[in-house]
Every structure is written in C-alpha cells, then in structure tokens.
C-alpha positions in Angstrom: 119.8 104.6 125.2 121.5 108.0 125.5 124.3 106.9 123.1 121.8 105.7 120.5 119.7 108.9 120.9 122.9 110.9 120.4 123.7 109.0 117.2 120.1 109.6 116.0 120.3 113.3 116.6 123.7 113.6 114.9 122.3 111.7 111.9 119.6 114.2 111.4 121.8 117.2 112.0 124.0 116.0 109.2 121.0 115.4 107.1 119.6 118.9 107.7 123.0 120.4 106.8 123.2 118.5 103.6 119.7 119.7 102.6 120.3 123.3 103.6 123.5 123.4 101.5 121.8 121.8 98.5 118.5 123.7 98.4 117.4 127.3 98.5 114.5 127.3 100.9 114.0 128.2 104.5 113.9 125.6 107.2 112.0 127.7 109.8 108.5 127.0 108.4 109.1 123.2 108.4 110.5 123.4 112.0 107.4 125.2 113.1 105.1 122.6 111.4 107.0 119.5 112.7 107.4 121.0 116.2 103.7 121.7 116.3 102.9 118.1 115.3 105.3 116.7 117.9 103.8 118.9 120.7 100.3 117.8 119.7 101.3 114.2 119.7 103.0 114.6 123.1 100.2 116.3 124.9 97.5 114.1 123.5 99.4 110.8 123.6 97.3 109.1 126.2 94.0 110.0 124.6 95.2 109.1 121.1 96.6 105.7 122.1 93.5 104.7 124.0 91.3 105.8 121.1 93.4 104.0 118.6 93.2 100.8 120.7 89.5 101.1 121.2 90.1 100.9 125.0 87.6 102.1 127.6 88.6 103.8 130.8 87.1 101.9 133.7 86.2 103.0 137.2 86.8 101.2 140.4 83.2 99.9 140.3 83.9 98.4 136.9 87.2 96.7 137.8 87.9 96.8 141.5 90.6 94.1 141.5 92.5 95.8 138.7 92.3 99.2 140.5 93.6 97.6 143.7 96.6 96.1 141.9 97.5 99.4 140.2 97.1 101.4 143.4 99.3 98.9 145.4 102.0 99.0 142.7 101.9 102.8 142.4 102.4 103.0 146.2 105.4 100.7 145.9 106.8 102.7 143.0 106.0 106.1 144.5 103.9 107.0 141.4 100.5 108.8 141.1 97.8 106.5 140.0 97.2 106.6 136.2 93.9 106.2 134.4 93.0 102.5 134.0 91.6 101.1 130.8 90.5 97.8 129.4 90.8 96.8 125.7 88.3 94.2 124.6 90.3 91.6 122.6 91.3 88.0 123.1 94.9 89.0 122.4 96.8 88.8 125.8 98.7 92.1 126.1 99.0 95.5 127.9 100.4 98.9 127.3 101.0 102.3 129.0 100.9 105.8 127.6 101.0 109.4 128.7 103.3 112.3 128.7 104.2 112.2 132.4 103.4 110.2 135.6 100.6 112.7 136.3 99.1 112.4 132.8 99.2 108.7 132.1 97.1 105.6 131.4 97.6 101.9 131.8 95.6 99.5 129.7 95.2 95.7 129.9 93.3 93.5 127.4 90.6 91.1 128.4 92.7 88.3 127.0 95.5 89.1 129.4 93.2 89.4 132.4 91.6 86.1 131.7 94.8 84.1 130.9 97.3 85.2 133.6 97.4 84.7 137.3 97.1 87.8 139.5 100.8 87.8 140.4 101.7 87.6 136.7 99.3 90.5 135.9 101.1 92.5 138.6 104.4 91.9 137.0 103.0 93.1 133.7 101.4 96.2 135.3 104.7 97.0 137.0 106.4 96.8 133.6 103.9 99.3 132.2 104.3 101.6 135.3 108.0 101.6 134.7 107.4 102.9 131.2 105.5 105.8 132.8 108.2 106.4 135.4 110.9 106.4 132.8 108.9 108.9 130.7 109.2 106.7 127.6 106.5 108.6 125.7 108.8 111.7 125.9 111.8 109.6 124.8 110.0 108.2 121.7 108.4 111.6 120.9 111.8 113.2 120.7 113.1 110.3 118.6 110.0 110.6 116.3 110.4 114.3 116.1 113.8 113.9 114.3 112.2 111.3 111.9 109.3 113.7 111.2 111.6 116.6 110.5 113.7 114.5 108.2 110.6 113.3 106.3 109.3 116.9 105.9 112.7 118.2 104.8 113.0 115.4 102.3 109.6 116.1 100.8 110.2 119.9 100.5 113.7 119.2 99.2 112.4 117.0 96.4 109.7 119.5 95.5 112.3 122.3 95.5 114.8 120.3 93.5 112.3 119.0 90.9 109.9 121.9 90.5 111.7 125.0 92.0 114.3 125.4 89.3 117.0 123.6 91.3 117.1 120.5 89.2 120.8 120.9 88.4 123.8 122.9 89.8 124.6 126.3 88.3 127.7 125.0 86.5 125.7 121.9 85.3 128.3 119.6 86.9 127.3 116.6 89.0 123.9 114.9 89.4 120.6 116.7 89.8 119.9 118.1 93.3 116.7 116.1 93.7 118.7 112.9 93.1 121.2 113.8 95.8 118.3 114.5 98.2 116.6 111.3 97.4 119.7 109.2 97.9 120.5 111.0 101.2 116.9 110.5 102.4 117.0 106.8 101.7 120.2 106.4 103.7 118.8 108.5 106.6 115.6 106.6 106.7 117.4 103.2 106.8 119.8 104.3 109.6 117.1 106.1 111.6 114.8 103.0 111.3 117.4 100.9 113.0 118.3 103.5 115.6 114.7 104.2 116.7 114.1 100.5 117.1 117.3 100.2 119.1 116.0 102.8 121.5 112.7 101.0 121.7 114.4 97.7 122.6 116.4 99.4 125.4 113.1 100.8 126.7 111.7 97.3 127.1 114.8 96.1 129.0 114.6 99.1 131.3 110.9 98.5 132.0 111.5 94.8 132.6 114.1 95.7 135.2 111.7 98.3 136.7 109.1 95.6 137.1 111.5 93.4 138.9 112.5 96.2 141.3 108.9 97.3 142.0 107.5 93.9 142.7 110.7 92.3 144.1 109.7 89.2 142.2 111.0 89.1 138.6 109.9 85.5 138.2 106.3 86.6 137.9 107.1 88.8 134.9 109.1 86.0 133.4 106.2 83.7 133.8 103.8 86.3 132.3 106.1 86.9 129.3 106.3 83.2 128.6 102.5 82.8 128.8 101.8 85.8 126.6 104.2 84.6 124.0 102.9 81.1 123.9 99.3 82.1 124.0 99.8 84.5 121.1 100.4 81.6 118.8 96.8 80.4 119.6 95.1 83.6 118.7 93.5 83.7 115.2 95.4 85.9 112.7 92.3 88.0 112.2 92.4 89.1 115.9 96.2 89.7 115.7 95.8 92.0 112.7 93.1 94.0 114.4 95.6 95.1 117.1 98.8 95.2 115.2 98.7 99.0 115.1 99.4 99.0 118.9 102.5 96.8 118.7 104.9 99.6 119.5 103.0 100.1 122.8 102.4 96.4 123.7 104.6 94.5 126.2 104.9 91.8 123.5 104.1 92.6 119.8 101.0 90.9 118.4 102.4 90.1 115.0 101.4 87.6 112.4 104.9 87.8 110.9 108.1 88.7 112.7 111.4 90.1 111.5 114.2 87.6 111.3 116.9 90.2 112.4 116.8 91.8 115.8 118.0 95.1 114.2 114.5 95.6 112.7 112.6 94.7 115.9 111.1 97.3 118.3 111.0 94.7 121.1 113.9 92.5 122.2 113.6 88.7 121.5 111.7 87.1 124.3 114.6 84.8 125.0 116.9 87.7 125.7 114.4 89.4 128.0 113.9 86.2 129.9 117.7 85.8 130.2 118.1 89.4 131.5 115.3 88.8 134.0 116.8 85.6 135.2 120.1 87.4 135.9 118.2 90.0 137.9 116.5 87.3 139.8 119.8 85.7 140.7 121.1 89.1 141.9 118.0 89.5 144.1 118.3 85.9 145.4 114.9 85.0 143.8 114.0 81.6 142.2 114.5 81.4 138.5 111.6 79.7 136.6 
C-alpha cells in the first residue's frame, strides 16, 4: 500500500511540475481550494457517507443485538465503540466510515442482518472495524487529494492555455500548450485511476486479515463473503442501482455490471479474498470451509 501510494504521489508531483513549467499561473490558490475540500471531506466523512446511504443511526433500544456484537468486537480489538447505523435495503452489505477510531460509524443493511448468521455478521463487523483501526478513510482521502489537485490543475491549465494567451509557445514551435496539458491530464487520469483502485484492493485484504485476527475465526468471514456474493445475484437490478453510489465503502460491491480486469476493480475478486482467508485459517489452525 505504501509503495502504491508513493507511486501515486510521484505521478502527481511530475504532473504538477509539467503544468507549472508550461503555464503562467500560480498554484497556491488551487492548493488552498483543494486542501480545503479535502479537509472538509475528511472531517465530515462519517456524516456524509451515512447521509448518502440514507442510513439511520440506531440506539441500543432499537438494535440491542447489533450493539452487543459491536461492543464485544471493539473490546477484542481495543477500539472505542463507533456509532451504529442501519441502512434499509434488501442488498446484503455493510460499510464503515469516519476519520478516526473516535469519530467513526459502522453500518449494516437490513438485507445483511436478515440473510446472515450471527457469527457471519460478526465476521463482517470485524472487517469494518479493521477499516476504522487502519484509518482507511485517511488513506483514501490522501489518495483522493492528489486526484482532486490534478483535476483542478488540469482545468485551470486548459483555461489558461486556451483563453489566457498561452495557446502557443513564444517561438511558435511545438504543439499548443492546451494540447500538451490535455494529453498529460489523460495519461495522469488513467494511471491514477489504476493506482487508487490498487490501494483500495489492498485495504480490503488488510481488513479481511484484521477480521480474522479480531474474531480468531476467519471461516465465518469466508462464509459471509460467499453468502453476500451469491445473494447479490438474487437482488433486483433496481435495488442494486439504488445503492451503487456506496460501492467504494461496501464490503462487496453491489454492481449490476462488473469490470473484466482486476486493474479497474476497487475490491479484489471474491475468489482471491477467499483464498487469502483460507491461508490465514490454515496458519491459525482453523477449519477451512
């Protein structure tokens, strides 16, 4: 994950240097704007995600069994108890969000609660708590910050090149500046798209391992992943489309169509996740489903 993040950062440093050498405008205003957006996203991530999902924070009186599960797992993982929310949808899934363990939320869908056994739900919850412990919201905010900066620089670069008198070089040699910026931005977008999704896949592997370590029983998460994946095919496309905006957060994407290449996926293929969990189970001396 660190290697991929470093590659992503280097990519945008090169991109910024190319833009600065090609265009005559200051970078400071754009840095302030993008940094402000990133900070806002970071500090409001839990509220924004729950609002986007249409999830409702529930009290112990509303969901006592769910609260008991989360409390028990938090005690095992040495984590403060997050806010607990329920998302009313038949799509079996779950997600976690929040900038830190002290400012976090865990959400399960009604579809997940109704379709999985309690031990399987615990495996899923432990996965989500691992995301919180690993501060994955911070990781993805940093990665997104570079992408936001690149997009902003590209937009300003195109405006400056096309409308600011910088359409061509002073000696009239070479292609127009805006064309150079456009070509560079396309390349940067393509590479960053792949790198950000690579980081996201590593996050899922790490959270799967975290679930196995917290519960001491990776077979329950394996069973949960298999059930969620198989049950997803039974959900009407209408319901899947309604929650697709949360796919980056979900434990398994609720997609009507999937990418054929792993490079473009933000979650690892279910087969690879199960294989990794099976290896962890063997290391722990646990049964492999």
